[in-house]
C-alpha positions as CSV (number, residue, x, y, z in Angstrom):
1,M,0.0,0.0,0.0
2,A,0.9,3.7,-0.3
3,V,-0.6,7.1,0.0
4,K,-1.5,9.9,-2.4
5,F,-2.4,13.6,-1.9
6,D,-2.1,17.0,-3.5
7,I,1.3,18.4,-2.7
8,P,0.7,22.1,-3.8
9,N,-2.5,22.3,-1.7
10,S,-0.7,20.6,1.2
11,L,2.0,23.3,1.1
12,S,-0.5,26.1,0.7
13,D,-2.5,24.9,3.7
14,F,0.6,24.4,5.7
15,R,1.6,28.0,5.3
16,N,-2.0,29.3,5.8
17,M,-2.4,27.3,9.0
18,G,0.7,28.7,10.6
19,G,3.3,26.1,9.5
20,T,6.8,27.3,9.1
21,T,10.2,26.1,7.8
22,K,13.4,27.6,6.6
23,F,13.6,24.8,4.0
24,P,10.4,24.9,1.9
25,D,12.0,23.2,-1.1
26,S,13.2,20.3,1.1
27,L,9.7,20.0,2.6
28,K,8.3,19.7,-0.9
29,S,10.8,16.9,-1.6
30,V,9.8,15.1,1.6
31,L,6.1,15.2,0.6
32,S,7.0,13.7,-2.8
33,Y,9.1,11.0,-1.1
34,I,6.2,10.1,1.1
35,Q,4.1,9.3,-2.0
36,N,6.8,6.9,-3.2
37,D,7.2,5.2,0.2
38,K,5.8,1.7,0.7
39,N,6.3,2.2,4.5
40,I,3.7,4.9,4.7
41,N,0.2,3.5,4.6
42,T,-1.8,5.9,6.8
43,M,-2.5,9.5,7.3
44,E,-1.1,9.2,10.9
45,Q,2.2,7.7,9.7
46,A,2.7,10.5,7.1
47,A,1.8,13.2,9.7
48,Y,4.1,11.8,12.3
49,L,7.1,11.4,10.0
50,L,6.6,15.1,9.1
51,A,6.2,16.1,12.7
52,T,9.4,14.3,13.6
53,A,11.3,15.9,10.7
54,K,10.2,19.3,11.8
55,K,11.6,18.9,15.3
56,E,14.8,17.1,14.2
57,S,15.8,19.1,11.1
58,D,13.1,21.6,10.3
59,Y,12.3,19.4,7.3
60,S,15.8,19.6,5.8
61,L,17.1,16.5,4.2
62,Q,20.6,17.8,4.5
63,R,20.8,19.1,8.1
64,W,23.7,17.9,10.2
65,E,24.4,18.3,13.9
66,A,26.0,21.6,14.9
67,D,25.8,22.9,11.4
68,Y,24.7,26.3,12.8
69,V,28.2,26.9,14.3
70,C,29.8,26.6,10.8
71,G,27.6,29.1,9.0
72,K,24.1,28.7,7.4
73,A,22.2,25.8,8.7
74,G,21.2,23.1,6.2
75,V,24.2,23.7,3.9
76,P,26.2,20.5,3.3
77,Y,29.9,20.8,4.1
78,K,32.7,19.9,1.7
79,G,35.1,17.3,3.0
80,Q,34.3,17.6,6.7
81,P,32.5,19.9,9.1
82,C,34.2,23.1,10.3
83,Q,36.6,22.8,13.3
84,K,34.1,24.3,15.7
85,A,31.7,21.4,15.0
86,I,34.4,18.8,15.2
87,D,35.5,20.2,18.5
88,Y,31.9,19.8,19.7
89,Y,31.8,16.2,18.6
90,R,35.0,15.5,20.4
91,S,33.8,17.2,23.6
92,S,32.6,15.1,26.5
93,S,31.1,18.0,28.3
94,G,27.5,17.0,29.0
95,K,27.6,14.2,26.4
96,K,29.8,11.4,25.1
97,N,32.8,12.0,22.8
98,Y,31.4,10.8,19.5
99,F,34.9,10.0,18.3
100,D,35.2,7.4,21.1
101,L,32.2,5.6,19.6
102,G,33.8,4.8,16.2
103,V,34.7,6.6,13.0
104,D,34.1,6.0,9.3
105,S,36.8,5.5,6.7
106,K,37.4,9.3,6.6
107,G,38.1,9.3,10.3
108,M,34.8,11.2,11.0
109,A,32.4,10.4,13.9
110,Y,28.9,9.2,13.4
111,F,27.2,12.5,14.5
112,G,23.6,13.4,13.7
113,R,22.8,13.6,10.0
114,G,19.8,13.9,7.8
115,L,16.0,14.3,8.2
116,I,15.8,12.7,11.7
117,Q,19.5,13.2,12.7
118,L,20.7,9.6,12.6
119,T,23.5,9.2,15.2
120,G,25.9,6.4,16.3
121,K,27.7,3.7,14.5
122,H,25.2,1.0,15.4
123,N,22.4,3.0,13.8
124,Y,24.5,3.8,10.7
125,E,25.2,0.1,10.2
126,K,21.6,-1.0,10.9
127,Y,19.8,1.5,8.8
128,G,22.5,1.6,6.1
129,N,21.9,-2.2,5.6
130,L,18.1,-1.6,5.4
131,I,18.4,1.0,2.7
132,G,21.3,-0.8,0.9
133,V,23.9,1.9,1.4
134,D,27.3,1.5,3.3
135,L,26.9,4.3,5.9
136,V,29.5,2.8,8.1
137,K,32.2,3.3,5.5
138,D,31.1,6.8,4.6
139,G,28.8,8.5,7.0
140,D,28.3,11.4,4.7
141,K,26.0,9.3,2.5
142,A,23.4,9.8,5.2
143,L,23.2,13.4,4.0
144,E,22.2,12.5,0.4
145,P,18.5,13.5,0.1
146,K,17.1,10.1,-1.0
147,N,19.2,8.3,1.7
148,S,18.2,10.8,4.3
149,Y,14.5,10.2,3.7
150,K,14.9,6.4,3.5
151,I,16.7,6.3,6.8
152,A,13.9,8.3,8.4
153,S,11.2,6.0,6.9
154,E,13.0,2.8,8.0
155,Y,13.7,4.0,11.4
156,L,10.2,5.1,12.1
157,K,8.8,1.9,10.7
158,A,11.0,-0.2,13.0
159,K,10.7,1.9,16.1
160,T,7.7,4.2,16.0
161,W,4.7,3.3,13.9
162,K,3.4,0.8,16.5
163,H,3.1,3.6,19.1
164,V,1.6,6.1,16.7
165,E,-1.0,3.5,15.7
166,S,-1.9,2.9,19.3
167,G,-2.2,6.6,20.0
168,D,0.7,6.6,22.5
169,L,2.5,9.8,21.3
170,T,4.8,9.9,24.3
171,R,6.2,6.5,23.5
172,A,6.4,7.5,19.9
173,R,8.6,10.4,20.8
174,R,10.7,8.3,23.2
175,S,11.4,5.9,20.3
176,V,13.1,8.7,18.4
177,N,14.6,11.0,21.1
178,G,15.2,8.5,23.9
179,G,13.2,10.9,26.1
180,T,10.5,13.4,25.9
181,N,12.5,16.4,24.7
182,G,10.4,18.2,22.1
183,L,7.3,16.2,22.9
184,S,4.8,19.1,22.7
185,E,6.4,20.6,19.5
186,V,6.2,17.2,17.8
187,N,2.6,16.6,18.9
188,N,1.5,20.0,17.8
189,E,3.1,19.6,14.4
190,Y,1.5,16.1,14.1
191,K,-1.9,17.6,14.8
192,L,-1.3,20.3,12.2
193,W,-0.5,17.8,9.5
194,L,-3.5,15.6,10.4
195,S,-5.7,18.7,10.0
196,I,-4.1,19.4,6.6
197,F,-4.4,15.9,5.3
198,K,-8.1,15.8,6.3
199,K,-8.9,18.8,4.1
200,K,-10.9,18.0,0.9
201,N,-8.6,20.0,-1.3
202,V,-5.7,17.9,-0.2
203,D,-7.6,14.7,-1.1
204,F,-5.4,12.3,1.0
205,K,-6.1,8.7,0.2
206,R,-4.6,5.2,0.4
207,V,-3.7,3.6,-3.0
208,E,-2.4,0.3,-4.1
209,K,0.8,1.5,-5.7
210,T,3.3,4.3,-5.0
211,K,3.6,7.3,-7.4
212,K,6.7,5.8,-9.0
213,Q,5.0,2.4,-9.5
214,R,2.0,4.1,-11.1
215,R,4.3,6.1,-13.4
216,N,6.3,3.0,-14.4
217,Q,3.0,1.2,-15.1
218,V,1.9,4.0,-17.4
219,I,5.3,3.9,-19.2
220,L,5.0,0.1,-19.5
221,Y,1.5,0.2,-20.9
222,S,2.5,3.0,-23.3
223,T,5.5,1.0,-24.5
224,I,3.4,-2.1,-25.0
225,G,0.8,0.0,-26.9
226,F,3.4,1.5,-29.2
227,T,4.9,-1.9,-29.8
228,V,1.6,-3.5,-30.7
229,V,0.8,-0.6,-33.1
230,G,4.2,-0.9,-34.7
231,I,3.8,-4.6,-35.2
232,A,0.3,-4.1,-36.7
233,V,1.6,-1.5,-39.1
234,S,4.5,-3.7,-40.1
235,L,2.2,-6.7,-40.7
236,W,-0.1,-4.5,-42.8
237,Y,2.7,-3.2,-44.8
238,F,4.3,-6.5,-45.7
239,T,1.0,-8.3,-46.3
240,R,-0.9,-5.7,-48.3
241,P,-1.7,-6.5,-51.9
242,K,1.1,-5.4,-54.2
243,K,0.2,-3.3,-57.3
244,G,1.2,-4.6,-60.7
């Protein structure tokens, strides 16, 4: 199963109902990814993924932990983060030293990256395997937009959907954050997206196939149709009565 809804109307209603983000283009991409995601089968799942993304990255597929100390937030670095960010990852003041928990082939720690800020070598290995990308070797691959979205989807499917479906939003937040930090913000954003998806102009519905699968089906049928027509024209040409 999958879901389908009107993206332009969703974005318009989001703005009109008080929704905000510094990354509107990324939010638009996330909405498109949702319609190509076989892990999203309900309005509640779509709304909670968006609510989590708002809290963790403000909907940016390319946010990384401590990016704000290096300049404009949401801008991918080249090579490695700035020294201020690296110093933060090495610090053990109020947190663990990320570098003590393992590094990738570039010698960089597994700090928070992507739509839901995936952190830690264990998670990079587990969710990298699930999306078919070697995140342990190269942690920066978690910042590639498609990977960033897929990580969020697989993580929430494994840890969170059961709590959302039961209506236990506190446990749902704990499954992502480990605690209840940001609980009210996530819950408010979740309610906002549910309200948006329930609007008639958004036309949210469950469908059998993802947007990509439907598009591929149209291409397949069109190809078959053109092939059949081509064969029919060729048969007519070679079997038509010859003059003289």
